[in-house]
KEFI-748170 format. One record per residue (C-alpha): residue in three letters; x, y, z. Coordinates in pm, whole numbers, plus 50000, padded with zeros to 5 digits. Layout:
BEGIN
alaXYZ;...
% end
This chain:
BEGIN
unk802761337365259;unk799481321465156;unk798481328064793;unk794871342464748;unk792911329964454;unk789711341264287;unk788071309364376;unk788521316264757;unk787011349464704;unk784031341364493;unk782781319264769;unk782121350164954;unk781131372364682;unk779801351564385;unk779881378264111;unk783401384563997;unk782631421263892;unk781201427364241;unk784281413064373;unk786531435264183;unk784511466764289;unk784431457664640;unk788201446764673;unk789091477964493;unk786971500464737;unk788831481665041;unk792221487064878;unk791511523864869;unk790431523465212;unk793681507665329;unk795621530465118;unk793931558265313;unk794761544965653;unk792191518565721;unk793181491765982;unk794321460265827;unk792201430465934;unk794931405665820;unk798571405665833;unk800171422365516;unk802871396965459;unk804711421565204;unk801441420864985;unk800201451364820;unk796821467064908;unk794701450364644;unk796001415564753;unk795541423565127;unk791741434165037;unk791191400764862;unk792731381465141;unk790501399265391;unk787501391065188;unk788601354665132;unk789301350165506;unk786021363965613;unk787531392865810;unk785291417665647;unk781621411565534;unk780881416865159;unk777541434065265;unk779651457765483;unk781991467065210;unk778871470064957;unk777071493565198;unk780311515065223;unk780941516764860;unk777461526064802;unk777451552965083;unk780721569864915;unk779061571064567;unk775851587664686;unk775551624564635;unk773841643164908;unk772111676464859;unk772221694065200;unk770421724065095;unk766861727065230;unk763901742265062;unk764071773865260;unk767611779065156;unk766831774664786;unk763811798764827;unk766141823365006;unk768731820864709;unk766111826264457;unk764791856964633;unk768311870364646;unk768631864864276;unk765421882964209;unk766341911064427;unk769751916064243;unk769411949064055;unk771621932963762;unk768511909063701;unk765991937963658;unk767421940663304;unk767101903563213;unk764381890562991;unk761821866563155;unk763611836462937;unk766911846363074;unk765581848863433;unk763891813963416;unk767161799363259;unk769221813063565;unk766741799463801;unk766731764663644;unk770501766963639;unk770691773564011;unk768211746764083;unk770031718763868;unk773271732864020;unk774781739563676;unk777311765963604;unk775691779263278;unk776131816163159;unk773231836163303;unk773741867563123;
% end
């Protein structure tokens, strides 16, 4: 079993902090069932991910793009859907008794995705 060192990995990913982030992301992917790109040799997932990086079996740019994609939040609601929700909120008879300030706060809460008390 070849021992992986930080120096082997730093050649591929110069910033040690980025190396930790990428190796951790890859180790979680391996734990979730991703295919191994090097032999395990009785190593744990973080060591396997570092060995993959050091051996060049996986590109750091690819790992970085995957990591960024998993951290991005995508709001899939369209403007038409938001407008329909606003109209439904205004049509609700319970809202007829709200003050203008309470209504604005409720609409802003819906827009921001918050779960504030509306009433």
